[in-house]
C-alpha positions as CSV (number, residue, x, y, z in Angstrom):
1,M,6.7,-20.2,9.0
2,T,7.5,-17.0,7.2
3,T,10.1,-18.6,5.0
4,Q,7.7,-21.4,4.0
5,A,4.9,-18.9,3.3
6,S,7.2,-16.7,1.2
7,A,8.5,-19.7,-0.7
8,A,5.0,-20.3,-2.1
9,I,5.0,-16.8,-3.7
10,D,6.3,-16.5,-7.3
11,F,8.6,-13.4,-6.8
12,A,10.6,-14.5,-9.9
13,K,7.8,-13.8,-12.3
14,G,7.9,-10.1,-11.5
15,N,11.6,-9.7,-11.3
16,G,11.7,-10.0,-7.6
17,V,8.4,-8.2,-6.7
18,V,4.7,-9.0,-6.7
19,P,1.8,-6.7,-6.8
20,V,-0.2,-6.1,-3.6
21,V,-3.8,-4.9,-3.5
22,V,-4.5,-3.3,-0.1
23,V,-8.0,-3.4,1.2
24,D,-9.6,-2.0,4.3
25,H,-10.5,-5.0,6.5
26,A,-13.7,-3.4,7.9
27,S,-15.2,-1.6,4.8
28,Q,-13.7,-3.9,2.1
29,R,-12.6,-0.7,0.2
30,V,-9.5,-0.8,-1.9
31,L,-7.1,1.6,-0.3
32,M,-3.9,1.3,-2.5
33,F,-1.8,-0.7,-4.8
34,A,1.9,-1.4,-4.0
35,Y,4.6,-4.0,-4.5
36,M,6.4,-6.4,-2.2
37,N,9.7,-8.3,-2.5
38,R,10.4,-11.3,-0.4
39,E,12.0,-9.2,2.4
40,A,9.0,-6.9,2.6
41,F,6.6,-9.8,2.7
42,E,8.6,-11.6,5.5
43,E,8.8,-8.4,7.5
44,T,5.0,-7.9,7.1
45,V,4.3,-11.3,8.4
46,A,6.8,-11.0,11.2
47,T,5.7,-7.6,12.5
48,G,2.0,-7.6,11.5
49,R,2.5,-4.2,9.9
50,A,2.5,-3.5,6.2
51,C,5.9,-3.2,4.6
52,Y,6.3,-2.7,0.8
53,F,9.1,-2.4,-1.7
54,S,9.4,1.0,-3.2
55,R,10.5,0.6,-6.8
56,S,11.2,4.3,-7.2
57,R,13.4,4.4,-4.0
58,A,14.7,0.9,-4.5
59,R,14.2,0.1,-0.8
60,L,11.8,-1.2,1.8
61,W,8.9,1.2,2.5
62,R,7.4,0.7,5.9
63,K,3.9,2.2,5.5
64,G,3.6,5.1,8.0
65,E,7.3,5.5,8.7
66,E,7.0,9.2,7.7
67,S,3.4,10.0,8.4
68,G,2.3,7.7,11.2
69,N,-0.4,6.3,8.9
70,F,0.6,2.7,9.3
71,Q,-1.4,-0.4,8.4
72,V,-2.0,-3.3,10.8
73,V,-2.4,-6.5,8.8
74,R,-5.5,-8.5,9.6
75,E,-5.4,-11.1,6.8
76,I,-3.1,-12.0,3.8
77,R,-4.3,-13.8,0.7
78,I,-2.6,-15.0,-2.4
79,D,-4.1,-15.5,-5.8
80,C,-4.3,-18.8,-7.8
81,D,-1.1,-18.1,-9.7
82,A,0.8,-17.3,-6.5
83,D,2.0,-13.9,-8.0
84,T,-0.4,-11.4,-6.4
85,I,-1.1,-10.6,-2.8
86,V,-4.2,-9.1,-1.1
87,L,-3.5,-7.5,2.3
88,M,-6.6,-6.8,4.5
89,V,-5.5,-4.0,6.8
90,E,-6.7,-1.7,9.5
91,Q,-5.5,1.8,8.5
92,I,-4.1,3.6,11.6
93,G,-3.4,7.3,12.1
94,D,-5.1,10.1,10.2
95,G,-7.1,7.5,8.2
96,A,-5.2,8.4,5.0
97,A,-3.7,5.5,3.0
98,C,-2.7,7.8,0.1
99,H,0.2,10.2,0.2
100,T,-2.1,12.9,-1.1
101,G,-4.0,12.7,2.2
102,H,-7.0,10.8,0.9
103,E,-8.4,7.7,2.5
104,S,-7.8,5.7,-0.7
105,C,-5.5,6.3,-3.6
106,F,-8.6,5.7,-5.8
107,Y,-10.3,9.0,-5.1
108,R,-10.8,10.0,-8.7
109,R,-13.5,8.8,-11.0
110,L,-13.9,9.1,-14.8
111,E,-17.0,11.2,-15.5
112,N,-17.8,12.3,-19.1
113,G,-14.3,11.5,-20.2
114,E,-12.6,13.5,-17.4
115,W,-11.1,12.5,-14.1
116,R,-12.9,14.1,-11.2
117,E,-11.9,14.1,-7.6
118,V,-14.9,12.6,-5.9
119,E,-13.7,12.3,-2.3
120,P,-12.3,14.9,0.2
121,R,-8.9,14.7,1.7
122,K,-8.7,13.3,5.2
123,V,-5.6,15.4,6.0
124,D,-3.3,17.9,4.3
125,P,-0.1,16.0,3.4
126,A,1.9,19.2,4.1
127,K,1.4,18.2,7.8
128,Y,4.1,15.6,7.3
129,G,6.8,17.9,5.9
130,A,8.1,18.9,2.4
131,A,9.9,15.6,1.8
132,Y,6.7,13.5,2.3
133,G,5.3,11.3,-0.4
134,H,6.2,11.1,-4.1
135,Q,8.3,14.2,-4.6
136,S,8.5,13.6,-8.4
137,K,4.8,13.6,-8.8
138,T,2.3,16.3,-7.9
139,P,-1.1,15.4,-6.6
140,R,-3.7,15.9,-9.3
């Protein structure tokens, strides 16, 4: 079934990856945006846990492998062009989908021409160690 399901996805259009919008199954809130290649998609379907493809690390990224904040997949949808996926997930762990410790990666809002942080952190990401998250980027 996994091979048949992944065959329907147009991975070629995005040079081997497709964008993935990750939504909280209960609240319908957008938690994050990521990418999947065929292998990540097939692992996600097989295990029921979100697995993505990290373009910066050029490897599979099993959500929660460092922090314990993994995602149980409740539903998978594909768009009309078969080149974008929506994952409906249950966020497990500290309730933080974002590497900054926020529930959602979309915790900043444009107000009067400036980005303002409008949601508190769920957890201090330092809890997971110095190598956690995107080392090349600092949380803003």
